[in-house]
C-alpha positions, -999 to 999 in steps of 0.1 A, spaced: -245 86 -99 -207 83 -97 -185 101 -122 -165 78 -146 -133 91 -131 -143 82 -96 -146 44 -100 -114 40 -120 -83 36 -98 -61 46 -128 -74 82 -126 -73 110 -101 -102 109 -76 -128 135 -70 -120 140 -33 -122 178 -30 -154 192 -16 -170 226 -22 -154 238 12 -120 228 -1 -125 243 -35 -137 277 -22 -107 280 1 -82 269 -25 -96 296 -48 -93 322 -20 -58 310 -10 -48 312 -46 -60 348 -49 -43 360 -17 -5 355 -20 26 367 -3 23 396 -28 -5 412 -9 11 408 26 46 419 16 42 436 -18 15 461 -9 39 485 8 59 489 -24 28 492 -46 13 520 -23 46 539 -23 47 537 -62 10 546 -70 -5 561 -39 -43 557 -34 -46 550 -72 -33 514 -64 -70 506 -55 -80 510 -91 -49 489 -102 -61 459 -81 -97 464 -92 -88 465 -130 -65 434 -127 -92 416 -107 -119 423 -132 -98 411 -161 -88 379 -143 -124 373 -134 -132 371 -171 -103 347 -177 -116 325 -149 -151 326 -164 -137 315 -198 -119 287 -181 -150 277 -161 -172 274 -193 -144 253 -210 -139 229 -181 -177 223 -178 -182 219 -215 -165 185 -213 -160 168 -179 -132 147 -193 -110 179 -192 -89 176 -161 -72 210 -164 -64 237 -189 -37 215 -206 -65 192 -218 -87 219 -234 -58 238 -249 -45 206 -265 -80 197 -277 -89 231 -291 -56 247 -302 -35 216 -309 -8 195 -292 17 224 -292 -6 245 -270 -9 218 -244 28 213 -244 36 250 -240 8 256 -216 16 226 -193 53 231 -191 51 269 -187 26 265 -159 48 239 -143 78 263 -145 56 292 -132 48 273 -100 83 260 -95 96 296 -97 68 309 -74 74 280 -49 111 287 -49 104 323 -41 80 311 -13 105 287 1 132 314 3 106 337 20 99 309 45 136 307 53 136 345 59 105 344 81 119 315 102 149 337 110 126 361 128 123 335 156 156 317 151 182 343 138 211 319 144 197 291 122 212 287 88 185 298 63 188 266 41 176 244 70 140 257 72 139 258 34 148 221 30 126 211 60 96 229 45 100 211 11 103 177 28 73 184 50 51 195 21 62 165 0 53 141 29 19 156 33 11 157 -4 21 121 -9 -7 109 14 -41 119 -1 -56 146 -22 -81 152 6 -53 160 30 -40 186 5 -75 201 4 -77 201 42 -42 217 46 -50 244 20 -84 250 38 -67 258 71 -38 278 56 -63 299 36 -85 303 67 -55 318 87 -49 343 59 -86 353 57 -89 358 95 -58 380 95 -71 402 67 -106 404 83 -90 413 116 -69 440 99 -101 455 82 -121 455 115 -92 470 136 -85 496 109 -121 507 105 -124 508 143 -93 532 144 -110 554 117 -143 554 136 -125 565 168 -104 591 149 -72 574 162 -42 597 166 -8 581 157 23 590 178 35 614 150 2 633 151 -17 618 121 -54 612 125 -70 580 111 -96 591 85 -109 581 51 -100 615 39 -63 604 40 -71 587 7 -76 619 -12 -64 649 8 -27 645 -2 -25 650 -39 -59 634 -47 -64 598 -58 -36 600 -84 -8 618 -65 20 601 -85 3 609 -118 -3 584 -146 34 571 -144 29 561 -107 -5 545 -115 11 524 -143 41 515 -122 17 498 -97 6 472 -123 40 454 -124 40 442 -87 1 440 -85 0 413 -112 23 391 -92 -1 394 -62 -28 376 -83 -8 346 -96 -25 314 -85 -60 326 -91 -64 300 -118 -55 272 -94 -92 262 -93 -87 250 -129 -60 224 -119 -83 209 -92 -111 202 -117 -104 165 -120 -104 161 -82 -135 182 -74 -167 165 -63 -198 177 -83 -178 201 -106 -210 215 -123 -221 230 -89 -188 237 -71 -167 251 -99 -191 280 -108 -195 288 -71 -158 291 -66 -153 313 -97 -183 336 -91 -171 345 -57 -137 359 -70 -150 396 -74 -163 396 -38 -130 383 -26 -110 409 -45 -131 437 -31 -129 424 5 -94 412 6 -75 436 -16 -95 468 -19 -109 470 17 -75 460 32 -57 487 12 -84 513 20 -79 506 57 -41 507 56 -41 541 37 -68 556 60 -49 548 92 -14 556 78 -12 584 52 1 567 21 34 587 20 42 572 54 39 536 42 74 522 39 80 501 7 104 476 25 80 468 54 47 449 55 19 476 61 -1 448 78 25 445 107 28 483 109 -10 488 113 -12 462 142 18 478 159 1 512 156 -31 497 171 -10 488 202 -11 451 198 23 440 212 24 405 197 16 420 162 50 414 147 51 377 158 14 372 149 17 387 113 51 369 109 32 336 116 4 346 91 29 355 64 48 323 71 16 302 67 7 323 36 41 314 20 37 278 30 2 277 16 15 291 -17 44 266 -18 19 238 -10 -3 249 -39 28 250 -62 37 214 -53 1 202 -58 -4 219 -91 30 211 -106 25 174 -99 -9 175 -116 5 194 -146 32 166 -150 4 140 -148 -16 158 -175 14 163 -197 23 126 -195 -13 117 -203 -10 138 -235 24 123 -242 41 157 -237 62 143 -207 78 110 -198 52 83 -192 66 76 -157 47 107 -145 14 90 -154 19 64 -126 -4 70 -96 3 58 -60 -23 36 -41 -37 69 -27 -44 80 -64 -16 107 -61 9 113 -90 38 106 -66 66 106 -93 55 140 -105 55 152 -68 90 138 -62 104 155 -94 88 189 -86 102 187 -50 137 179 -63 135 210 -85 123 229 -55 151 217 -33 175 229 -61 158 263 -57 160 261 -19 198 257 -23 198 293 -37 195 304 -1 228 287 5 245 300 -27 232 335 -34 238 361 -7 217 390 -21 182 375 -25 163 408 -31 176 413 -67 169 376 -75 135 380 -60 123 409 -82 136 390 -113 120 358 -103 86 373 -94 85 394 -126 94 363 -147 67 344 -130 41 371 -137 51 372 -174 48 334 -178 14 334 -159 1 360 -183 11 337 -212 -9 308 -196 -39 331 -190 -37 342 -227 -37 306 -238 -69 300 -218 -85 329 -237 -72 317 -271 -87 282 -263 -121 299 -255 -120 317 -289 -113 284 -307 -140 267 -287 -166 292 -298 -156 286 -334 -153 248 -333 -180 239 -308 -209 264 -311 -234 237 -301 -216 232 -268 -217 269 -261 -254 271 -270 -263 245 -243 -238 257 -217 -253 266 -183 -222 287 -174 -216 310 -203 -188 335 -202 -201 371 -201 -189 392 -230 -177 361 -249 -151 364 -276 -149 403 -274 -140 401 -237 -112 376 -245 -96 401 -269 -100 429 -244 -82 408 -217 -54 399 -241 -50 435 -251 -47 443 -213 -19 417 -208 0 431 -238 -3 466 -222 11 452 -189 41 437 -209 48 472 -223 47 486 -187 73 460 -177 98 478 -200 97 510 -179 118 498 -149 153 483 -152 147 453 -129 114 442 -146 129 448 -180 157 423 -173 131 396 -166 111 405 -198 143 401 -218 151 368 -202 116 353 -207 120 344 -245 148 320 -234 122 297 -217 101 297 -249 131 289 -271 140 259 -248 103 247 -250 102 251 -288 134 230 -292 120 203 -268 87 202 -286 104 197 -320 127 170 -306 96 152 -291 77 154 -324 106 139 -344 108 110 -319 70 105 -322 
């Protein structure tokens, strides 16, 4: 039996298979934050960073479960814009959609700037804005063809990341098993995790400081929710993709960090360098720097690719709900929201020009990534609020749901309390505090835009 959306050329097509969805979900959960940010988080929190990633992972698993039950309660929901509009009101769809669009534009700008930096590893004389612009144009061209090609691209990008992390875990455990001696006399051993000040060597303060950067490493985990309208057999494939999130977090985050801190004592991990590169260099793999540079380059490209895909779908959803100009509703012959794609890529090109304009990108980077994490937490909270409203308004749908969220409404409140706690933690450091102070500006702009739109309507 074909789904009603499948036979209608006016709608997005269900072209993404289970294979694509699983890898999009994994790719979304493994960002540049893990490859590049883990050095800084280890230096801040020591081995307690393992608990930070586990806690954030558990909380976000419940957010994903709430989103999964909502999307499957009504297959006409194309993404979380639809159910937030339906359950909380038009304002929620407007704020959720535009904030999510802005989140991914910011994240993709950060990724494009990162790509420009990684490209300089091989071509140091090349002006950094050239690879940035070329990357945006390439991703635009690929995304304009078909949804299936996006799924295929994301599948291979994510596969490269997974192979790199699995290789790191195998090589690292091999070094621990052989009691590898590093040039400076350190022995690879699991005891390195606790024999230097215990699991919480930096105290509670260091443990809390780890949350700020670790949250950014998880942005994109909800990407599965934006692919709902283009997923074949969502009742089977969506739960599969969401249920595998905890296993992924344990394998890709926790095991990778256990290996890094077992081989290199955590005090030796440099915040400015990728611990992934350092471990392969220690293992005596000469091409390690080039290899990991390639992996991190594909990781950033994958994240930018996800950003371009999801922003165009958000604009399509917003236009369908009359929250954005109706031109974004138009689909190309390949059933791709091409105008939304072009608009998002124009905004990205503007961001790519930052490489040309701003000389010091590190300061801008911290501000941009923190702002992105704050806005993502707002979107995750709206998903939870929608779930609470759904339980009140549609108890009969919850009763017959085959994919109920564990913990229900109580767990939603616990997750939102956790996000509030993370916001409080952002006030502790000067650079993250600036982004927190800047974030209300975005909501003020949205509030004014929403009031103007309502008056016109």
